[in-house]
C-alpha positions in Angstrom: -10.1 5.8 -19.1 -6.8 5.3 -20.6 -7.2 1.9 -22.6 -6.4 2.0 -26.5 -7.0 -1.3 -27.4 -10.7 -2.0 -26.2 -12.1 -4.8 -24.2 -9.9 -8.0 -23.2 -12.0 -11.5 -23.4 -10.8 -14.6 -21.4 -10.6 -15.6 -24.8 -8.0 -13.1 -25.8 -5.7 -13.9 -23.4 -2.7 -17.2 -21.9 -0.2 -18.3 -19.8 2.3 -15.5 -20.3 0.2 -12.4 -22.1 1.7 -9.4 -21.1 -0.2 -6.7 -19.4 0.4 -3.7 -21.4 2.8 -1.4 -19.0 1.2 1.6 -17.0 4.2 4.6 -16.3 3.9 6.7 -13.6 5.5 10.2 -12.4 4.6 10.8 -8.8 4.9 14.8 -8.3 5.2 17.0 -5.5 1.6 17.7 -5.9 0.6 14.4 -6.5 2.1 13.4 -2.6 0.4 16.2 -1.0 -2.9 15.5 -2.3 -3.0 12.0 -1.5 -1.4 12.4 2.1 -4.1 14.7 2.5 -7.4 13.0 0.4 -6.3 9.6 3.0 -5.3 11.4 5.7 -1.8 10.3 5.6 -0.2 12.2 8.5 3.1 10.9 8.1 5.1 14.7 6.9 8.0 12.4 5.0 5.2 12.4 2.6 4.5 15.5 1.7 7.5 17.8 3.5 10.6 17.7 1.7 13.1 19.3 4.4 11.2 17.2 7.1 11.8 13.8 4.8 15.5 14.7 4.3 15.9 15.5 8.2 14.8 11.8 8.5 17.4 10.6 6.1 15.3 10.2 3.2 16.4 11.9 -0.2 13.3 13.5 -1.1 9.7 13.0 0.3 8.7 9.5 -0.6 5.9 8.1 -2.4 3.3 6.9 0.0 2.5 3.2 -0.1 -1.0 3.0 -1.0 -0.4 5.1 -3.6 2.4 2.5 -5.3 -1.0 0.1 -4.6 -3.4 2.1 -6.9 -1.0 2.3 -9.7 -0.9 -1.5 -9.6 -4.3 -1.4 -9.6 -5.2 1.3 -12.5 -2.5 -0.9 -14.6 -5.2 -4.2 -13.8 -8.4 -1.9 -14.3 -7.3 -0.4 -17.4 -6.4 -3.7 -18.9 -9.9 -6.0 -17.9 -12.2 -3.0 -19.3 -15.8 -1.9 -18.3 -16.5 -5.3 -18.2 -13.9 -6.8 -16.3 -14.3 -7.4 -12.7 -10.8 -7.2 -10.4 -11.6 -9.8 -8.1 -8.5 -10.0 -5.4 -5.1 -8.3 -5.6 -2.2 -8.5 -3.2 0.8 -6.4 -2.9 3.7 -5.4 -0.9 6.3 -2.5 -1.1 9.6 -3.3 -0.7 11.5 -0.3 -2.1 10.7 3.8 -1.8 10.4 6.6 -4.9 10.4 9.6 -4.7 8.9 12.5 -7.1 10.7 12.4 -10.8 11.3 8.9 -10.6 9.5 7.0 -13.2 7.5 4.0 -12.4 6.1 1.6 -14.4 3.6 -0.9 -13.8 3.6 -4.5 -15.4 2.0 -7.7 -15.5 1.6 -11.3 -17.0 -0.9 -13.9 -17.0 -0.1 -16.6 -15.2 -3.0 -19.0 -15.1 -6.5 -19.2 -16.6 -9.6 -21.5 -15.6 -13.4 -21.2 -15.5 -15.3 -22.0 -12.1 -19.2 -21.8 -12.1 -19.4 -20.2 -15.3 -16.9 -17.4 -14.6 -13.5 -17.0 -16.5 -10.7 -16.2 -14.1 -7.2 -14.8 -14.6 -4.2 -14.9 -12.6 -1.9 -12.5 -12.6 1.5 -11.5 -11.4 1.9 -8.0 -11.1 4.9 -5.6 -10.3 5.9 -2.0 -10.3 9.4 -0.6 -11.0 11.9 1.8 -11.1 13.7 3.3 -14.4 16.2 1.4 -12.8 14.9 -1.4 -13.2 14.1 -2.6 -9.5 11.0 -4.0 -8.7 9.4 -2.2 -5.5 6.7 -3.2 -5.2 5.3 -7.1 -6.0 1.9 -8.7 -6.3 -0.6 -10.9 -7.6 -3.6 -10.5 -8.6 -7.5 -12.5 -9.8 -9.0 -10.8 -12.1 -12.5 -11.6 -14.0 -13.1 -11.7 -17.9 -16.0 -11.7 -20.0 -16.0 -14.2 -22.5 -16.9 -13.7 -26.0 -19.0 -16.8 -25.9 -20.7 -16.1 -23.0 -24.8 -15.4 -23.8 -25.9 -11.6 -23.4 
Protein backbone atom coordinates (compact mmCIF):
# COMPACT_ATOMS: atom_id res chain seq x y z
CA UNK A 1 0.00 0.00 0.00
CA UNK A 2 1.35 3.44 -0.94
CA UNK A 3 -0.86 5.49 1.36
CA UNK A 4 1.05 8.13 3.31
CA UNK A 5 -1.61 9.90 5.38
CA UNK A 6 -3.21 6.96 7.18
CA UNK A 7 -6.90 6.17 7.33
CA UNK A 8 -9.34 8.71 5.91
CA UNK A 9 -12.64 9.04 7.79
CA UNK A 10 -16.07 10.22 6.73
CA UNK A 11 -15.71 13.30 8.90
CA UNK A 12 -12.46 14.23 7.11
CA UNK A 13 -14.10 14.84 3.74
CA UNK A 14 -16.63 17.27 2.29
CA UNK A 15 -17.84 18.22 -1.18
CA UNK A 16 -14.82 19.33 -3.21
CA UNK A 17 -12.24 17.43 -1.15
CA UNK A 18 -9.53 16.31 -3.56
CA UNK A 19 -8.23 12.76 -3.55
CA UNK A 20 -4.41 12.68 -3.53
CA UNK A 21 -3.30 12.04 -7.14
CA UNK A 22 -1.70 8.79 -8.25
CA UNK A 23 0.90 8.86 -11.02
CA UNK A 24 1.48 5.83 -13.25
CA UNK A 25 4.05 5.27 -16.00
CA UNK A 26 3.10 2.14 -17.95
CA UNK A 27 6.04 0.21 -19.38
CA UNK A 28 6.36 -2.30 -22.20
CA UNK A 29 6.96 -5.04 -19.64
CA UNK A 30 3.87 -4.09 -17.66
CA UNK A 31 1.69 -4.18 -20.78
CA UNK A 32 3.07 -7.56 -21.80
CA UNK A 33 2.54 -9.07 -18.34
CA UNK A 34 -0.93 -7.54 -18.01
CA UNK A 35 -1.94 -8.91 -21.42
CA UNK A 36 -0.67 -12.38 -20.48
CA UNK A 37 -2.24 -12.42 -17.01
CA UNK A 38 -5.61 -11.18 -18.24
CA UNK A 39 -5.53 -13.25 -21.44
CA UNK A 40 -5.85 -10.12 -23.55
CA UNK A 41 -4.88 -11.44 -26.95
CA UNK A 42 -4.91 -8.19 -28.93
CA UNK A 43 -1.39 -7.80 -30.29
CA UNK A 44 -1.70 -4.01 -30.26
CA UNK A 45 -1.03 -4.21 -26.51
CA UNK A 46 2.31 -6.03 -26.62
CA UNK A 47 3.65 -6.24 -30.22
CA UNK A 48 5.12 -2.88 -31.23
CA UNK A 49 5.54 -3.69 -34.93
CA UNK A 50 1.98 -4.99 -35.17
CA UNK A 51 0.56 -1.97 -33.30
CA UNK A 52 2.30 0.37 -35.71
CA UNK A 53 1.08 -1.64 -38.71
CA UNK A 54 -2.43 -1.00 -37.36
CA UNK A 55 -1.66 2.76 -37.39
CA UNK A 56 -1.17 3.13 -33.64
CA UNK A 57 1.79 5.23 -32.46
CA UNK A 58 3.07 2.32 -30.34
CA UNK A 59 1.61 -0.51 -28.25
CA UNK A 60 -1.35 0.86 -26.35
CA UNK A 61 -2.34 0.55 -22.71
CA UNK A 62 -5.21 -1.88 -22.18
CA UNK A 63 -8.57 -0.41 -21.20
CA UNK A 64 -8.84 -2.60 -18.07
CA UNK A 65 -5.39 -1.42 -16.94
CA UNK A 66 -6.57 2.20 -17.10
CA UNK A 67 -9.50 1.12 -14.90
CA UNK A 68 -7.15 -0.66 -12.49
CA UNK A 69 -5.15 2.55 -12.09
CA UNK A 70 -8.32 4.47 -11.16
CA UNK A 71 -9.34 1.72 -8.73
CA UNK A 72 -5.89 1.94 -7.11
CA UNK A 73 -6.35 5.70 -6.69
CA UNK A 74 -9.51 5.02 -4.69
CA UNK A 75 -8.34 2.03 -2.66
CA UNK A 76 -5.12 3.80 -1.68
CA UNK A 77 -7.20 6.79 -0.54
CA UNK A 78 -9.96 5.00 1.40
CA UNK A 79 -7.51 2.91 3.41
CA UNK A 80 -7.90 -0.49 4.96
CA UNK A 81 -11.20 0.35 6.66
CA UNK A 82 -12.82 1.86 3.57
CA UNK A 83 -14.84 -0.05 1.00
CA UNK A 84 -15.16 0.57 -2.73
CA UNK A 85 -18.90 0.11 -3.29
CA UNK A 86 -19.20 1.04 -6.97
CA UNK A 87 -17.05 2.34 -9.80
CA UNK A 88 -17.89 3.31 -13.34
CA UNK A 89 -15.46 4.56 -15.94
CA UNK A 90 -15.17 5.01 -19.68
CA UNK A 91 -12.07 4.82 -21.84
CA UNK A 92 -11.97 7.88 -24.09
CA UNK A 93 -8.38 7.95 -25.34
CA UNK A 94 -5.24 5.91 -25.76
CA UNK A 95 -1.89 6.00 -24.05
CA UNK A 96 1.42 4.35 -24.77
CA UNK A 97 4.55 3.45 -22.80
CA UNK A 98 6.35 6.63 -21.87
CA UNK A 99 3.14 8.53 -21.13
CA UNK A 100 2.70 9.87 -17.62
CA UNK A 101 -0.81 9.04 -16.45
CA UNK A 102 -2.18 10.81 -13.40
CA UNK A 103 -5.32 9.58 -11.69
CA UNK A 104 -7.26 12.24 -9.82
CA UNK A 105 -10.54 12.59 -8.03
CA UNK A 106 -12.71 14.70 -5.80
CA UNK A 107 -15.64 14.24 -3.48
CA UNK A 108 -18.95 15.32 -4.99
CA UNK A 109 -21.40 14.24 -2.29
CA UNK A 110 -21.53 12.50 1.08
CA UNK A 111 -24.46 11.02 2.97
CA UNK A 112 -25.42 8.51 5.61
CA UNK A 113 -27.78 5.62 4.91
CA UNK A 114 -28.57 2.54 7.00
CA UNK A 115 -25.75 3.38 9.39
CA UNK A 116 -23.14 3.54 6.64
CA UNK A 117 -21.18 6.58 5.50
CA UNK A 118 -21.24 6.96 1.72
CA UNK A 119 -19.04 9.26 -0.34
CA UNK A 120 -19.61 9.86 -4.04
CA UNK A 121 -16.59 10.84 -6.10
CA UNK A 122 -15.73 12.05 -9.56
CA UNK A 123 -12.57 10.30 -10.75
CA UNK A 124 -10.47 10.53 -13.88
CA UNK A 125 -7.14 9.70 -15.45
CA UNK A 126 -5.30 12.25 -17.54
CA UNK A 127 -2.10 12.17 -19.55
CA UNK A 128 0.88 14.52 -19.33
CA UNK A 129 -0.88 16.92 -21.72
CA UNK A 130 -3.86 17.25 -19.37
CA UNK A 131 -6.16 15.28 -21.69
CA UNK A 132 -8.74 13.24 -19.77
CA UNK A 133 -8.48 9.66 -21.02
CA UNK A 134 -10.69 7.95 -18.45
CA UNK A 135 -13.56 9.84 -16.80
CA UNK A 136 -15.54 8.06 -14.14
CA UNK A 137 -17.43 8.08 -10.88
CA UNK A 138 -17.37 6.00 -7.74
CA UNK A 139 -19.11 5.43 -4.43
CA UNK A 140 -17.05 4.49 -1.40
CA UNK A 141 -17.98 3.72 2.16
CA UNK A 142 -15.73 5.31 4.75
CA UNK A 143 -15.46 4.52 8.44
CA UNK A 144 -16.70 7.12 10.91
CA UNK A 145 -14.64 8.40 13.80
CA UNK A 146 -17.85 8.25 15.85
CA UNK A 147 -18.86 4.66 15.04
CA UNK A 148 -18.83 2.15 17.86
CA UNK A 149 -15.92 -0.21 17.55
